C-alpha positions in Angstrom: 149.3 -60.1 -12.9 152.3 -61.4 -10.9 154.2 -62.2 -13.9 153.7 -58.5 -15.1 154.9 -57.2 -11.7 158.0 -59.5 -11.9 158.9 -58.3 -15.4 158.5 -54.7 -14.4 160.9 -55.3 -11.4 163.4 -57.0 -13.7 163.3 -54.2 -16.1 163.7 -51.6 -13.4 166.7 -53.5 -12.0 168.4 -53.6 -15.4 167.9 -50.0 -15.9 169.1 -49.2 -12.5 172.5 -50.9 -13.0 175.3 -48.5 -13.5 176.9 -48.8 -16.9 180.5 -50.0 -17.3 183.1 -49.4 -19.9 182.8 -52.0 -22.7 184.3 -53.5 -25.7 182.7 -53.6 -29.1 182.3 -56.9 -31.0 185.6 -57.8 -32.6 184.1 -58.3 -36.1 181.9 -55.3 -37.3 180.6 -54.3 -40.7 178.7 -51.1 -41.6 178.7 -47.5 -42.6 179.9 -44.3 -41.1 180.4 -40.7 -41.7 183.1 -38.4 -40.7 182.9 -34.6 -40.6 185.5 -32.0 -39.3 184.3 -28.3 -39.6 187.8 -26.6 -39.3 189.0 -28.5 -42.6 185.6 -28.5 -44.3 185.8 -32.3 -44.7 182.8 -34.7 -44.9 183.2 -38.4 -45.7 180.7 -41.4 -46.1 182.2 -44.8 -45.9 181.5 -48.5 -45.8 183.7 -50.1 -43.2 184.8 -53.7 -42.2 186.5 -53.9 -38.9 188.5 -56.8 -37.6 190.0 -56.2 -34.0 191.3 -59.8 -33.9 193.6 -59.3 -36.8 193.9 -55.3 -36.3 192.7 -54.8 -39.7 190.2 -52.2 -41.1 188.8 -51.6 -44.7 187.3 -48.3 -45.9 185.7 -47.6 -49.1 184.6 -43.9 -49.1 183.6 -41.0 -50.9 183.5 -37.5 -49.6 184.3 -33.7 -50.0 187.4 -31.7 -48.9 187.7 -28.1 -49.6 184.7 -28.2 -51.8 186.3 -31.0 -54.0 185.0 -34.5 -54.2 187.0 -37.7 -54.0 186.7 -41.4 -53.6 189.1 -43.6 -51.6 189.4 -47.3 -51.0 192.0 -48.2 -48.3 193.2 -51.1 -46.3 194.8 -50.5 -42.9 197.0 -53.4 -41.6 198.0 -52.3 -38.3 200.1 -55.2 -37.3 202.2 -54.7 -40.4 202.2 -50.9 -40.0 201.0 -50.8 -43.6 198.3 -49.1 -45.6 197.2 -49.8 -49.2 195.4 -47.5 -51.3 193.4 -49.8 -53.7 192.1 -49.0 -57.1 190.0 -52.1 -58.2 189.0 -50.6 -61.7 192.6 -50.0 -62.8 193.9 -53.0 -60.6 196.5 -50.8 -59.2 197.8 -50.4 -55.5 199.8 -48.0 -53.4 201.4 -49.2 -50.4 202.2 -46.6 -47.6 203.5 -46.7 -44.0 200.9 -46.6 -41.3 202.3 -44.8 -38.3 199.7 -45.2 -35.7 198.6 -47.9 -33.3 195.4 -49.9 -33.5 192.6 -48.4 -31.4 189.8 -51.0 -30.8 186.2 -49.8 -30.9 184.5 -49.5 -27.5 185.0 -47.4 -24.1 188.3 -47.3 -22.4 188.4 -48.4 -18.8 189.5 -45.0 -17.7 186.5 -43.3 -19.4 183.9 -41.4 -17.3 180.3 -41.9 -17.8 178.5 -38.7 -19.0 174.9 -40.1 -18.9 172.5 -42.6 -20.3 169.6 -41.8 -22.8 167.1 -43.2 -25.2 167.6 -42.3 -28.8 164.1 -42.0 -30.5 161.3 -42.7 -28.0 160.8 -44.6 -24.7 157.0 -44.4 -25.1 156.7 -48.0 -26.5 158.5 -51.1 -27.3 160.9 -50.8 -30.1 160.7 -47.0 -30.5 163.9 -46.2 -28.8 167.6 -47.3 -28.4 169.2 -47.0 -24.9 172.7 -45.6 -25.3 175.5 -44.6 -22.9 177.7 -41.6 -23.5 181.3 -41.5 -22.1 184.1 -39.1 -22.0 187.8 -39.1 -21.4 191.3 -38.4 -22.7 192.7 -39.4 -26.0 196.0 -41.6 -26.0 199.0 -39.8 -24.9 196.9 -36.9 -23.7 196.5 -35.8 -27.3 192.9 -34.5 -26.7 189.6 -35.2 -25.4 186.7 -37.5 -26.7 183.2 -38.2 -26.1 181.8 -41.5 -27.3 178.3 -43.0 -27.4 177.6 -46.9 -27.5 174.6 -48.9 -27.1 173.9 -50.2 -23.6 173.4 -53.8 -25.0 176.2 -54.9 -27.2 178.4 -51.9 -27.1 177.8 -51.0 -30.6 179.4 -47.7 -31.6 176.8 -44.9 -32.3 179.0 -41.8 -32.5 182.4 -40.5 -31.4 183.5 -36.9 -31.1 187.1 -35.8 -30.2 189.0 -32.7 -30.2 192.6 -32.0 -30.7 194.5 -28.6 -30.9 195.7 -29.6 -34.5 192.5 -30.8 -35.9 189.8 -29.2 -33.8 186.4 -31.1 -33.6 186.2 -34.5 -35.6 182.8 -36.3 -35.5 182.2 -39.8 -36.5 178.7 -41.4 -36.7 178.1 -45.2 -37.2 174.9 -46.7 -38.7 173.7 -50.0 -40.4 176.1 -51.9 -38.1 176.2 -55.7 -38.5 178.0 -58.0 -36.2 180.3 -60.2 -38.3 182.1 -59.9 -41.6 180.3 -61.2 -44.8 183.4 -61.5 -46.9 186.7 -61.7 -44.9 188.8 -61.7 -48.1 188.3 -58.0 -48.4 190.6 -57.5 -45.4 193.4 -59.1 -47.3 195.4 -57.0 -50.1 194.1 -58.0 -53.6 196.3 -60.3 -55.8 197.7 -57.1 -57.6 198.9 -55.5 -54.4 201.5 -57.6 -52.8 204.2 -56.5 -55.4 203.5 -52.9 -54.7 206.7 -51.0 -53.3 206.5 -49.3 -50.1 206.7 -45.5 -50.5 209.3 -43.7 -48.7 208.0 -42.0 -45.5 207.9 -38.3 -45.6 206.0 -35.2 -44.5 203.4 -35.8 -47.0 202.8 -39.4 -46.3 199.8 -40.4 -44.3 200.0 -41.2 -40.7 196.5 -42.1 -40.0 193.0 -42.2 -41.5 192.3 -38.5 -41.5 195.8 -37.3 -42.7 195.4 -39.7 -45.7 193.3 -37.3 -47.6 194.0 -34.1 -45.6 197.7 -34.2 -47.0 196.7 -35.4 -50.5 193.5 -33.8 -51.7 
């Protein structure tokens, strides 16, 4: 009986602690969806995320303006370079990447919106405790709302709004800490000789503009 009371008090103490901004694990793999109502865009992607090397690989399929597309891109932020990879044809396009790396997690200046349980809190294992935060995008470009797990700071969803794009929502699932095959974060052997495209108005500046300007 004393043990039960002690465990109950410990749990209550944990839940009573105020959440703090956090950093997601530096190495993550999983899947995500991106949707944007104003542009009729929907994307499903498998992702590999390396915050230590500032690299991301996205292999995706989706629809834009009622047209389907597939895409395989490697984003190397330190090199300011993006590779569009075609494994079947063994071809590669090399393009400038014009944005800074943004690590997953909650910025220190974010404000806590609330804490909730996804699913059910009626029994053990029936729910997931998450925290939702809100704040400004870098350079006051817009607003964001981000939900992460209370334990581990694993991303669950992110919604942000800018005057140019409107509302953009990203949902994460099947997340796994670690990277099974780190070689996927390096350009394939047929990529290093690819010539960098000359930057222009139609060239991608980030993940979204990659297909908004090209499909």
